[in-house]
N, C-alpha and C positions, 0 to 999 in steps of 0.2 A: 737727425738730418738737419742740414742748413740750407734753406732755401735763399738764393741770392738773386736780386734783381740789379743788374749792372749793364750799362751801355745798350740798353734796349733788349737785353737777353734775360732769360730766367734759367738759372743753373741750380741744380740740386747737388750738394757735396756733403759726404759723411763727416761727422765730427772728427773721426779718427784721421781722415785725410787732411783736414784743416789744423788738426791737433788743437781743438777747442773743447771746453767742457762747460757745463752749466754754471760753475762758479766764477767764470771769467767775467770782467767788466765789459762794457760795450767797446771802449777803445782797444782793448786787447783783441777782441773778436774782430773789429775792423782791421786792425794791423794784420791778422792772419789771413784775412780775405784779400787784403792788398797783395800780400805775398803770393797768394794762389793766382792772382791775376797779373802778377809782375808789373805792378803799378806803385806809385808813391802813396802812402797812407793818407796824405792830405787830400788826395782825390775821393776819399770816402769820408771826409771830415763832417759832412752834413748828411750822412746816413744814419739811420736808426736801427737798432737791434730789438726786434720783437720776440718775445718768448711765448710759445703756446703751452696750453695746460698738458699737452702730451709730452713736453720737453724739447720740441723741435725749435729752431731759431729761424727767423726771417730777417734778412739784412736787406734794407731797401732805402731808396732816397726819402729824405724827409718831405712829407706831404705839405704842399703850400696851397692854401685856399684864399680865394678873394681876388 
């Protein structure tokens, strides 16, 4: 499962629907997420991809502190 935080929403999408797999790099995953939301990939440029021990992925905005 891929959990995505985008535009104030939380969405869960299957890896198969996004056509992603664990061996892909962050840029490839962000590109697939951008296609899913029909947006340009640059809109996700500062997003990070966290991978959980269970194999799920979380795509979220980069956290800024301070």
